[in-house]
C-alpha positions in Angstrom: -24.5 67.0 -15.0 -24.8 68.5 -18.4 -25.3 66.7 -21.7 -21.8 67.7 -22.7 -20.3 66.1 -19.6 -22.3 63.0 -20.0 -21.2 62.6 -23.7 -17.6 63.2 -22.7 -17.7 60.5 -20.0 -19.4 58.1 -22.4 -16.8 58.7 -25.1 -14.0 58.4 -22.6 -15.3 55.1 -21.2 -15.9 53.7 -24.8 -12.4 54.7 -25.9 -10.6 53.2 -22.8 -10.7 49.6 -24.0 -9.4 50.7 -27.4 -6.3 52.1 -25.9 -5.6 49.3 -23.4 -2.5 47.3 -24.2 -2.8 43.5 -24.6 -0.3 41.4 -22.6 0.4 37.6 -22.7 2.8 35.4 -21.0 3.5 31.6 -21.3 2.4 29.6 -18.3 3.1 25.9 -17.5 1.4 23.8 -15.0 2.7 20.6 -13.4 1.1 18.1 -11.0 2.8 15.7 -8.7 0.8 12.7 -7.5 2.0 11.3 -4.2 2.4 7.5 -4.3 0.1 5.9 -1.8 -0.4 2.2 -1.0 -3.2 1.1 1.3 -3.3 -2.4 2.8 -6.5 -3.8 4.3 -6.4 -7.1 6.1 -9.8 -8.9 5.8 -9.0 -12.0 7.8 -6.0 -13.2 9.8 -5.7 -15.6 12.7 -5.0 -14.1 16.1 -3.4 -17.4 17.4 -2.1 -20.7 16.0 -2.7 -24.0 17.7 0.4 -26.3 17.5 -0.5 -30.0 18.0 1.8 -32.9 19.0 1.5 -34.0 15.3 2.8 -30.6 14.2 5.7 -30.8 16.7 6.6 -34.3 15.4 6.4 -33.0 11.7 8.4 -29.9 12.5 6.0 -27.4 10.9 2.4 -26.2 10.7 0.7 -25.5 7.4 -1.9 -22.8 7.3 -3.5 -22.6 3.9 -5.3 -19.3 3.1 -4.1 -18.0 6.4 -4.4 -14.3 5.6 -6.9 -12.6 3.2 -6.2 -9.0 2.3 -6.6 -6.2 -0.3 -4.1 -3.7 -1.6 -4.9 -0.5 -3.5 -1.9 1.5 -4.8 -1.3 4.3 -7.2 2.5 3.9 -7.1 3.8 3.8 -10.7 6.9 1.9 -9.5 4.8 -0.7 -7.6 4.8 -1.5 -3.9 6.5 -3.7 -1.4 5.1 -5.9 1.3 7.4 -5.8 4.4 7.2 -8.9 6.7 8.3 -8.5 10.3 10.6 -11.1 11.9 9.1 -14.2 13.4 9.9 -15.3 17.0 9.8 -18.4 19.2 8.4 -21.0 18.8 8.7 -20.4 15.1 12.1 -20.2 13.3 10.7 -19.2 10.0 7.5 -18.6 7.9 7.4 -19.6 4.3 4.8 -17.4 2.7 3.3 -17.8 -0.8 1.1 -15.3 -2.6 0.2 -16.7 -6.0 3.5 -17.7 -7.6 5.6 -15.5 -5.3 7.4 -17.2 -2.4 9.3 -15.6 0.4 10.8 -16.8 3.7 10.5 -14.7 6.8 13.2 -15.4 9.5 14.4 -13.5 12.5 15.5 -10.7 10.1 12.2 -10.2 8.3 11.9 -9.8 4.5 9.9 -8.2 1.8 8.1 -9.0 -1.4 7.7 -6.4 -4.2 4.8 -6.2 -6.7 4.4 -4.1 -9.9 1.8 -1.4 -10.4 -1.7 -2.7 -11.0 -4.6 -0.4 -11.5 -7.5 -0.8 -9.0 -7.8 -3.1 -6.0 -5.8 -6.3 -5.7 -7.1 -9.1 -3.5 -4.6 -11.6 -2.1 -4.4 -14.7 0.0 -1.3 -15.8 1.9 -0.5 -19.4 2.4 1.8 -19.9 5.3 4.1 -22.7 6.5 5.5 -22.1 10.0 8.7 -24.0 10.9 8.9 -24.9 14.6 11.9 -24.4 16.7 13.5 -27.5 18.4 11.9 -28.1 21.8 8.5 -26.5 20.9 5.7 -27.8 23.0 2.1 -28.2 21.8 0.0 -25.2 22.6 -1.6 -22.0 21.4 0.8 -19.3 20.3 0.3 -15.8 19.0 0.0 -15.5 15.2 3.6 -14.7 14.1 3.1 -13.2 10.7 2.9 -9.4 10.7 3.2 -7.3 7.6 2.6 -3.9 6.0 2.7 -2.4 2.5 4.4 0.7 1.2 4.9 2.4 -2.2 8.2 2.0 -4.0 
């Protein structure tokens, strides 16, 4: 390669950026965060013992029956869905703080507003006994799950 060719290539390479056109275009970015609610049950009875005293009274009180934690990023809050109860229980009155709900054979739900971070909860439960219930050990009747609103 001669000096003339090298100088020509050097000048051409240096001049190329000077002749390049500049382009711009507006760009927007959006992000969607999928609402997610996670329920962790820390403690819950597997069974409930019904005594003759409970049968005579017509119900069984179980204070601090269920200990759980909920973490949710749902801006609209979340709902706790309770499954229906079955024999020998006709209903379960459930309280969480100042909220109260009654679960019957149809089930029910309880909604909560968004709260940043982890929320710990304790459910107090009163189980109403069906007529003719005998003393004994029965499966724990309160089942629930949480979901984003």
